[in-house]
GUDRENTI-197696 format. One record per residue (C-alpha): residue in three letters; x, y, z. Coordinates in Angstrom, 1 decimal. Layout:
<res:ALA	c1:X	c2:Y	c3:Z>
...
REM end
This chain:
<res:MET	c1:0.0	c2:0.0	c3:0.0>
<res:LYS	c1:2.9	c2:2.3	c3:0.7>
<res:ASN	c1:3.9	c2:2.0	c3:-3.0>
<res:HIS	c1:0.4	c2:2.8	c3:-4.3>
<res:PRO	c1:-0.5	c2:6.4	c3:-3.3>
<res:GLU	c1:-3.1	c2:6.3	c3:-6.1>
<res:ILE	c1:-5.3	c2:4.2	c3:-3.7>
<res:VAL	c1:-7.3	c2:6.7	c3:-1.7>
<res:LYS	c1:-9.7	c2:4.3	c3:-0.1>
<res:LEU	c1:-9.8	c2:0.5	c3:0.4>
<res:HIS	c1:-13.0	c2:-1.4	c3:1.2>
<res:ILE	c1:-12.2	c2:-4.8	c3:2.8>
<res:ILE	c1:-15.0	c2:-7.4	c3:2.5>
<res:GLY	c1:-14.9	c2:-10.7	c3:4.4>
<res:HIS	c1:-16.8	c2:-13.8	c3:3.4>
<res:THR	c1:-17.4	c2:-17.3	c3:4.8>
<res:ASP	c1:-18.7	c2:-20.6	c3:3.5>
<res:SER	c1:-22.0	c2:-22.0	c3:4.7>
<res:ALA	c1:-20.7	c2:-24.3	c3:7.4>
<res:GLY	c1:-22.1	c2:-23.2	c3:10.8>
<res:GLY	c1:-25.0	c2:-20.9	c3:11.5>
<res:ALA	c1:-25.6	c2:-17.6	c3:9.8>
<res:GLU	c1:-25.0	c2:-15.5	c3:12.9>
<res:HIS	c1:-21.7	c2:-17.2	c3:13.5>
<res:ASN	c1:-20.6	c2:-16.8	c3:9.9>
<res:GLN	c1:-21.5	c2:-13.1	c3:10.0>
<res:LYS	c1:-19.3	c2:-12.6	c3:13.1>
<res:LEU	c1:-16.5	c2:-14.6	c3:11.5>
<res:SER	c1:-16.6	c2:-12.6	c3:8.3>
<res:ASP	c1:-16.6	c2:-9.3	c3:10.2>
<res:ALA	c1:-13.6	c2:-10.6	c3:12.2>
<res:ARG	c1:-11.8	c2:-11.7	c3:9.0>
<res:ALA	c1:-12.2	c2:-8.3	c3:7.3>
<res:ASN	c1:-11.2	c2:-6.4	c3:10.4>
<res:ALA	c1:-8.1	c2:-8.7	c3:10.9>
<res:VAL	c1:-6.9	c2:-7.9	c3:7.4>
<res:MET	c1:-7.5	c2:-4.1	c3:7.9>
<res:GLU	c1:-5.5	c2:-4.2	c3:11.1>
<res:ALA	c1:-2.7	c2:-6.2	c3:9.5>
<res:LEU	c1:-2.5	c2:-3.6	c3:6.7>
<res:ARG	c1:-2.5	c2:-0.7	c3:9.3>
<res:SER	c1:0.2	c2:-2.4	c3:11.4>
<res:ARG	c1:2.4	c2:-2.6	c3:8.3>
<res:GLY	c1:2.1	c2:1.1	c3:7.7>
<res:ALA	c1:-0.9	c2:1.5	c3:5.3>
<res:THR	c1:-2.3	c2:5.0	c3:5.8>
<res:GLN	c1:-5.1	c2:5.0	c3:3.3>
<res:THR	c1:-8.7	c2:5.3	c3:4.4>
<res:MET	c1:-10.0	c2:1.8	c3:4.9>
<res:ASP	c1:-13.2	c2:0.2	c3:6.1>
<res:ALA	c1:-14.0	c2:-3.4	c3:6.8>
<res:VAL	c1:-17.3	c2:-5.3	c3:6.5>
<res:GLY	c1:-18.4	c2:-8.9	c3:6.7>
<res:LYS	c1:-20.9	c2:-10.4	c3:4.3>
<res:GLY	c1:-21.2	c2:-13.7	c3:6.1>
<res:GLU	c1:-22.3	c2:-16.5	c3:3.8>
<res:SER	c1:-24.5	c2:-14.3	c3:1.6>
<res:GLN	c1:-22.2	c2:-14.0	c3:-1.5>
<res:HIS	c1:-20.9	c2:-17.4	c3:-2.4>
<res:LEU	c1:-18.7	c2:-17.9	c3:-5.4>
<res:CYS	c1:-19.9	c2:-21.5	c3:-5.7>
<res:SER	c1:-22.6	c2:-23.6	c3:-4.1>
<res:GLU	c1:-21.3	c2:-27.2	c3:-4.3>
<res:ASP	c1:-20.8	c2:-29.1	c3:-1.1>
<res:THR	c1:-17.1	c2:-29.8	c3:-1.7>
<res:ASP	c1:-13.9	c2:-28.8	c3:0.2>
<res:ASP	c1:-12.7	c2:-26.9	c3:-2.9>
<res:CYS	c1:-15.9	c2:-24.9	c3:-3.1>
<res:HIS	c1:-16.0	c2:-24.1	c3:0.7>
<res:GLN	c1:-12.4	c2:-22.9	c3:0.4>
<res:LYS	c1:-13.3	c2:-20.6	c3:-2.4>
<res:ASN	c1:-16.1	c2:-19.1	c3:-0.4>
<res:ARG	c1:-13.8	c2:-18.3	c3:2.6>
<res:ARG	c1:-12.2	c2:-15.2	c3:1.3>
<res:VAL	c1:-11.5	c2:-11.5	c3:1.6>
<res:GLU	c1:-12.1	c2:-9.2	c3:-1.3>
<res:PHE	c1:-10.7	c2:-5.7	c3:-1.8>
<res:VAL	c1:-12.6	c2:-2.8	c3:-3.6>
<res:ILE	c1:-10.2	c2:-0.1	c3:-4.4>
<res:GLU	c1:-11.0	c2:3.6	c3:-4.9>
<res:ALA	c1:-8.3	c2:5.3	c3:-6.8>
<res:GLY	c1:-7.7	c2:9.0	c3:-7.0>
REM end
């Protein structure tokens, strides 16, 4: 992030698979997004950032396989450049 001053804002979005309950997954995805934001801040990122969890609401795939579950457990970045 230090090498990319064109990034003025970063939205960090956490996701989970469908294992566990919806409330648990929401909390997990919030924690996942916040952990990434804090890791970036601790490494010197100064851009404006926000973190939000989407729980299990935005799956990339819906098969009941380990590979699919792994794809759904992710963090996405939405970059606003100036």
